[in-house]
C-alpha positions in Angstrom: -11.8 36.4 -35.3 -14.2 38.6 -37.1 -17.1 39.3 -34.7 -18.2 42.5 -36.5 -19.3 41.0 -39.8 -23.0 41.9 -39.8 -23.5 40.3 -43.2 -23.1 36.8 -41.8 -26.3 34.9 -42.0 -25.1 31.9 -40.2 -22.3 30.6 -38.1 -19.1 30.0 -40.1 -15.7 28.7 -39.1 -12.8 28.3 -41.4 -9.0 27.9 -41.3 -6.4 30.2 -42.6 -2.7 29.3 -43.1 0.4 30.4 -44.9 1.5 28.5 -48.0 1.7 24.7 -47.5 5.5 24.4 -47.0 5.6 27.3 -44.5 2.6 26.0 -42.6 4.2 22.5 -42.2 7.5 23.9 -41.0 6.3 26.7 -38.7 2.8 25.7 -37.7 1.3 29.1 -38.7 -2.3 28.2 -38.9 -5.4 29.4 -37.1 -9.2 29.7 -37.1 -11.3 32.5 -38.5 -14.8 32.8 -37.0 -17.8 34.8 -38.1 -20.7 34.9 -35.7 -24.2 34.4 -37.0 -26.5 37.4 -37.1 -28.8 35.7 -34.7 -26.8 34.0 -32.0 -28.9 31.8 -29.7 -26.3 31.9 -27.0 -27.2 28.5 -25.4 -23.8 28.3 -23.9 -21.8 30.3 -21.3 -18.6 30.8 -23.2 -16.5 29.7 -26.1 -13.0 28.1 -26.3 -11.0 27.8 -29.5 -8.6 24.9 -29.8 -6.1 24.5 -32.6 -4.4 21.1 -33.0 -1.0 21.0 -34.7 2.0 18.7 -34.9 5.8 19.5 -35.4 9.1 17.7 -36.2 8.0 15.7 -39.2 9.8 12.5 -40.0 9.5 9.9 -42.8 9.0 6.2 -42.3 7.9 3.3 -44.6 4.6 1.7 -44.3 2.3 1.7 -41.3 -1.5 2.0 -41.6 -3.6 4.2 -39.3 -6.2 2.3 -37.3 -9.6 3.0 -38.8 -11.8 1.0 -36.5 -13.3 4.3 -35.2 -15.2 4.9 -38.4 -18.7 3.7 -39.1 -19.8 1.8 -41.0 -16.8 -0.6 -40.9 -17.7 -2.6 -44.0 -15.7 -2.1 -47.2 -16.4 -2.8 -50.8 -14.5 -6.1 -51.1 -14.0 -6.0 -54.9 -12.7 -2.4 -54.7 -10.5 -3.3 -51.7 -9.0 -6.2 -53.6 -8.2 -3.9 -56.6 -6.0 -1.8 -54.3 -4.4 -4.7 -52.5 -3.6 -6.5 -55.7 -1.7 -3.5 -56.9 0.2 -3.3 -53.7 1.1 -7.0 -53.9 2.4 -6.6 -57.4 4.5 -3.6 -56.4 6.1 -5.5 -53.5 6.7 -8.5 -55.7 8.8 -6.3 -57.9 11.0 -5.5 -54.9 9.6 -2.0 -54.3 9.6 -0.9 -50.6 6.5 0.5 -49.0 6.1 4.2 -49.8 7.1 6.9 -47.3 4.7 8.0 -44.6 4.9 11.2 -42.6 5.1 11.0 -38.8 5.7 13.6 -36.1 7.7 13.9 -32.9 5.9 16.8 -31.1 2.2 17.8 -30.8 0.4 20.8 -29.5 -2.9 22.5 -28.7 -2.9 26.3 -29.2 0.8 26.1 -29.7 1.7 24.5 -26.4 2.4 20.9 -25.5 0.4 19.3 -22.8 1.4 20.7 -19.4 3.2 23.7 -20.9 0.4 26.2 -21.3 -2.4 27.7 -19.3 -5.3 25.3 -18.5 -8.9 25.8 -19.7 -10.5 27.0 -16.4 -14.1 26.1 -16.0 -16.8 26.2 -13.4 -19.3 23.5 -12.3 -22.5 23.7 -14.4 -21.0 25.8 -17.2 -21.8 25.0 -20.8 -18.7 25.5 -22.8 -18.7 25.7 -26.6 -15.5 24.3 -28.0 -14.5 25.1 -31.5 -11.8 22.6 -32.5 -9.7 23.0 -35.6 -7.4 20.2 -36.8 -4.6 22.3 -38.5 -2.7 19.2 -39.5 -1.8 18.8 -43.2 -1.8 15.0 -42.9 -3.2 13.7 -39.6 -6.6 12.7 -38.3 -7.0 13.6 -34.7 -9.2 12.4 -31.8 -10.2 14.5 -28.7 -11.8 13.2 -25.5 -12.4 14.7 -22.1 -12.7 12.1 -19.3 -16.1 11.9 -17.7 -17.7 14.3 -20.2 -19.5 14.1 -23.5 -19.5 16.5 -26.6 -22.8 17.6 -28.1 -21.8 18.3 -31.7 -23.7 21.3 -33.0 -21.7 22.3 -36.1 -19.3 20.8 -38.6 -17.0 23.1 -40.5 -19.1 26.1 -39.4 -22.4 24.6 -40.7 -25.0 23.8 -38.1 -25.9 20.1 -38.2 -29.6 19.2 -38.7 -29.4 16.8 -35.7 -27.1 17.7 -32.8 -25.9 14.5 -31.1 -23.7 13.6 -28.1 -20.5 11.7 -28.6 -17.7 10.6 -26.2 -14.9 11.4 -28.7 -14.5 13.9 -31.5 -12.7 12.6 -34.6 -11.5 15.4 -36.7 -10.1 15.0 -40.2 -7.4 17.1 -41.8 -8.3 20.8 -41.8 -11.7 19.9 -40.4 -13.6 21.9 -37.7 -16.0 20.7 -35.1 -18.1 22.8 -32.7 -19.4 21.0 -29.7 -20.9 22.0 -26.3 -19.7 20.3 -23.2 -21.6 20.6 -19.9 -19.1 20.8 -17.1 -20.6 18.3 -14.6 -17.6 16.2 -13.5 -15.4 18.3 -11.3 -11.6 17.7 -11.2 -8.4 18.4 -13.1 -8.5 16.6 -16.3 -6.4 16.0 -19.5 -8.4 16.7 -22.6 -6.5 15.0 -25.4 -5.9 12.5 -28.1 -6.8 8.8 -27.6 -3.3 7.8 -28.9 -1.2 7.5 -25.8 2.1 8.3 -27.6 0.7 11.4 -29.3 -0.8 12.6 -26.0 2.4 11.9 -24.1 4.3 14.0 -26.7 2.0 17.0 -26.3 -1.4 16.5 -27.9 -3.5 17.5 -25.0 -4.6 20.4 -22.8 -5.5 20.6 -19.1 -9.1 21.4 -18.1 -9.3 22.6 -14.5 -12.5 23.1 -12.5 -12.6 26.1 -10.1 -11.5 25.1 -6.6 -9.9 21.9 -7.7 -6.2 21.1 -7.6 -3.8 18.2 -8.2 -2.2 16.3 -11.0 -4.3 16.3 -14.2 -5.9 12.9 -14.8 -6.6 11.0 -18.0 -8.8 8.0 -18.5 -9.7 6.5 -21.9 -13.3 6.5 -22.9 -15.3 3.4 -23.8 -14.9 2.3 -27.5 -17.2 4.1 -29.8 -17.7 4.8 -33.5 -17.7 8.1 -35.4 -20.6 8.2 -37.7 -21.6 11.4 -39.6 -25.1 10.0 -40.2 -25.9 10.7 -36.6 -25.8 14.4 -37.4 -27.8 14.2 -40.7 -31.5 14.3 -41.4 -32.9 10.9 -42.5 -35.3 10.6 -45.4 -34.7 13.8 -47.2 -34.8 13.5 -51.0 -31.9 14.9 -53.1 -32.3 16.6 -56.4 -31.3 14.6 -59.4 -28.0 15.5 -61.1 -27.6 16.6 -64.7 -24.7 14.3 -65.1 -22.7 11.7 -63.2 -18.9 11.6 -63.3 -17.1 8.4 -62.3 -13.9 8.8 -60.3 -11.6 6.1 -58.9 -8.7 6.9 -56.5 -5.7 4.7 -56.6 -2.1 4.5 -55.3 1.1 3.7 -57.1 3.2 2.5 -54.3 6.6 4.2 -53.9 6.5 5.3 -57.5 8.1 8.8 -57.1 11.5 8.3 -55.6 10.1 6.3 -52.7 7.0 8.4 -52.3 3.5 7.2 -53.3 1.9 8.5 -56.4 -1.8 9.1 -56.4 -4.1 9.0 -59.4 -7.7 9.7 -60.3 -9.0 7.6 -63.1 -5.4 6.4 -63.7 -3.9 9.8 -64.1 -1.8 11.7 -61.6 -2.3 15.5 -61.2 0.4 17.7 -62.8 1.2 21.1 -61.5 3.1 21.7 -64.7 0.4 21.2 -67.2 -2.7 21.9 -65.0 -4.7 20.0 -67.7 -8.4 19.9 -67.0 -9.7 16.3 -66.8 -13.4 16.8 -66.0 -15.4 18.6 -68.7 -18.1 20.6 -66.8 -20.4 23.5 -67.6 -21.4 26.4 -65.3 -24.9 26.0 -63.8 -25.2 22.3 -64.2 -25.5 19.9 -61.3 -23.0 17.0 -61.2 -22.8 13.8 -59.2 -19.3 12.7 -58.4 -19.3 9.0 -58.0 -16.1 8.5 -56.0 -14.5 5.1 -55.3 -11.3 4.8 -53.2 -9.3 1.7 -54.2 -6.3 2.7 -52.0 -5.6 1.8 -48.4 -5.6 5.5 -47.3 -8.2 8.0 -46.3 -8.3 11.0 -48.7 -9.6 14.4 -47.9 -11.3 15.7 -51.1 -11.8 19.4 -51.6 -13.3 21.3 -54.5 -12.5 25.0 -53.9 -15.4 27.5 -53.9 -18.0 24.8 -54.6 -20.6 23.0 -52.5 -20.3 19.3 -51.9 -23.4 17.4 -50.9 -22.9 13.9 -49.8 -25.9 12.5 -51.5 -25.8 8.7 -51.2 -23.6 5.8 -50.6 -23.8 2.0 -51.2 -25.9 1.5 -48.1 -28.7 3.2 -50.1 -29.5 -0.2 -51.5 -30.6 -1.1 -48.0 -33.0 1.8 -47.9 -30.8 4.2 -45.9 -30.2 7.8 -46.6 -29.3 10.7 -44.3 -28.8 14.4 -45.0 -26.8 17.0 -43.2 -24.2 19.6 -44.0 -20.5 19.7 -43.5 -17.4 20.9 -45.4 -15.1 18.1 -44.2 -16.3 14.7 -43.3 -14.8 11.3 -43.4 -16.8 8.6 -45.2 -16.0 5.3 -43.7 -15.6 2.1 -45.6 -19.1 2.1 -46.7 -19.2 5.9 -46.8 -21.1 8.1 -44.5 -24.1 9.9 -45.9 -24.3 13.6 -45.2 -26.4 15.8 -47.5 -25.4 19.4 -47.4 -28.1 21.7 -48.5 -26.0 24.8 -48.0 -22.6 23.7 -47.2 -19.9 25.8 -48.7 -17.0 24.4 -50.6 -15.3 21.8 -49.1 -13.7 18.8 -47.9 -15.0 15.3 -47.8 -12.3 12.8 -46.7 -12.8 9.7 -48.7 -12.1 6.7 -46.4 -9.6 4.2 -47.9 -11.8 2.0 -49.8 -12.9 5.0 -47.3 -11.1 8.9 -44.4 -7.7 9.5 -42.6 -6.3 7.0 -44.6 -10.3 7.6 -46.1 -10.5 3.9 -46.5 -12.9 3.9 -49.0 -13.4 0.7 -50.5 -16.9 1.8 -50.5 -18.9 3.8 -53.1 -19.6 7.5 -52.5 -21.7 9.8 -54.6 -21.5 13.5 -54.3 -23.6 16.2 -55.9 -21.7 19.4 -56.8 -23.2 22.8 -57.6 -21.2 25.9 -58.2 -22.3 28.5 -55.6 -22.8 32.2 -55.9 -20.9 34.2 -53.3 -21.8 37.6 -52.2 -18.4 38.1 -50.8 -15.0 36.5 -51.4 -14.4 33.4 -49.3 -11.3 31.2 -49.1 -10.3 28.2 -47.1 -6.9 27.1 -46.1 -7.0 23.4 -46.9 -3.9 22.4 -48.7 
């Protein structure tokens, strides 16, 4: 953690990791935090949590539940495009493509019950910085009897802080949220998935003077909606050019693994052939459509992504906010980032963790000018 960088104008959090293969095998990933020059200090202390899984395995098929995303509606025509391709593949005798699963889970390198608890006092305001260090998984975090007041996404202060019962955190995403400690006890703070939590994805939160077995209780159903943190009604600058992009899946096409394409072409590490003709200084709108049944994190290194509009705009809706990594649900979530750094917007399958985006998402991209070198460990 770099707490001495006096050049920092605002809060920033990022993730660092070793190369992808090493990270997946050894779990060597962690947060970097730069304090803002003017820290309001409206909390009593900070706690950093790094979520990571181990023992990867392969299986065929199996979709992640995406009912936590808002809005829930998908673009039916786009969704049918992806499903028709899958039906055609299965009709040819192809199996479902491989999916990655995990056997063990951890927070700060320890499985639930194996590390020191987070010790708190009644009335404390604790600022949690939560990093999802997974290369493939979307994670949820809940603390029974408490709510999270989200104040920053990927190190960018949100225009409208809001309270939520559950944090949903995409691949390599970071969320900063304040929790007021007002429900004494010994609690399990962990993932909503019982199997993942039972295999380690949790940490004990212990109030001073309280003892006993840590307790878990599931929160009431809720939706994760990035628009809650945005600023409605803010107009976006018009782009110089719009680039159409469609994300599709070729089921089990690469020795049983899925092949992914943008505009019908898979990326090649061998040729590294540029596909999008762009010029420095121009402003581009990336009109992204996800015709697959997976959520896709999308990252344009060292550039700013501004979620500008989605298909709900036809209903008179628009919201603006800033984040590096955000999942856009089936209709897309509208976050407009005036100053967000490079980063990740998970496209829901026909939106995000699958991004199921069968919805339409438009992003404006502008190349930033950096006073200092910045890099981000999203793989």
